[in-house]
C-alpha distance (Angstrom), angle and dihedral (degrees) to the residues before:
residue distance angle dihedral
M1 . . .
T2 3.80 . .
L3 3.78 124.1 .
E4 3.78 117.9 -168.0
S5 3.75 125.0 -153.9
N6 3.77 140.7 148.7
G7 3.80 95.2 -102.4
S8 3.80 99.9 -55.2
S9 3.77 118.0 127.5
F10 3.76 130.2 -126.8
G11 3.80 109.2 -140.4
G12 3.83 102.6 -87.8
H13 3.80 102.8 -83.1
H14 3.79 112.8 177.0
G15 3.79 112.0 -103.1
V16 3.80 95.4 11.2
V17 3.77 115.3 130.3
F18 3.79 114.3 -128.9
E19 3.79 103.0 -145.6
Q20 3.80 110.0 -148.7
H21 3.79 98.4 -178.5
P22 3.79 134.3 74.5
P23 3.81 113.7 -87.9
G24 3.79 112.2 -87.8
M25 3.82 94.3 23.4
L26 3.77 109.2 126.4
V27 3.77 114.3 -139.2
Q28 3.78 128.3 165.3
F29 3.80 98.1 -147.8
D30 3.78 128.2 49.4
I31 3.82 138.4 156.2
R32 3.77 135.2 -114.5
H33 3.77 135.5 -177.9
D34 3.79 118.4 -116.0
D35 3.81 137.6 168.6
D36 3.83 94.8 -75.7
G37 3.81 101.7 39.4
W38 3.79 129.9 -78.4
T39 3.81 129.9 -19.3
V40 3.78 129.2 -158.2
Y41 3.78 106.7 -143.6
D42 3.78 136.7 -173.8
R43 3.80 108.3 -118.7
L44 3.81 90.6 -153.3
T45 3.81 93.9 59.4
D46 3.83 101.2 19.2
E47 3.82 86.5 -133.2
P48 3.80 128.5 120.4
A49 3.79 112.8 -83.6
V50 3.80 112.9 -107.7
V51 3.80 117.1 -138.9
D52 3.80 118.9 -175.6
G53 3.81 90.1 -18.7
H54 3.82 95.3 -49.7
A55 3.80 127.8 107.8
S56 3.82 111.6 -122.0
T57 3.80 96.5 -124.0
K58 3.83 137.5 126.0
L59 3.81 91.6 34.5
S60 3.78 133.5 147.6
R61 3.78 113.2 -105.3
A62 3.83 91.2 -111.2
D63 3.82 92.4 52.3
A64 3.82 92.2 45.9
E65 3.81 91.8 50.7
E66 3.80 91.9 48.8
I67 3.81 93.9 48.2
A68 3.83 92.1 46.7
D69 3.81 90.6 50.1
L70 3.81 91.8 49.7
L71 3.82 93.2 47.2
N72 3.81 91.3 48.5
T73 3.81 90.7 49.7
L74 3.81 90.8 50.4
A75 3.82 90.6 47.3
L76 3.82 90.3 53.3
L77 3.81 91.7 48.9
K78 3.80 93.6 48.0
P79 3.82 111.0 102.5
D80 3.78 113.6 -108.9
P81 3.84 109.5 -140.3
A82 3.83 90.3 -156.3
R83 3.82 90.5 63.0
N84 3.81 92.6 52.3
R85 3.81 96.2 56.5
H86 3.80 115.9 109.2
């Protein structure tokens, strides 16, 4: 289940996605609260994001938000081969 907001939180329900971006903004990485803290996950695979060989799980909310922001920035900067086709 995905809940969208403009930065407000929704009480910490297990399995609920805490959307950190404006509605309609497409991002690949987001965060969600789980039993052991916060997880950065890849929205394309619905799996935890892997950074330097380590799953981004059991994080503080601040660390998860920072990692998700950095991964989304890197994803935006990564060249898209589909855009370079002529």
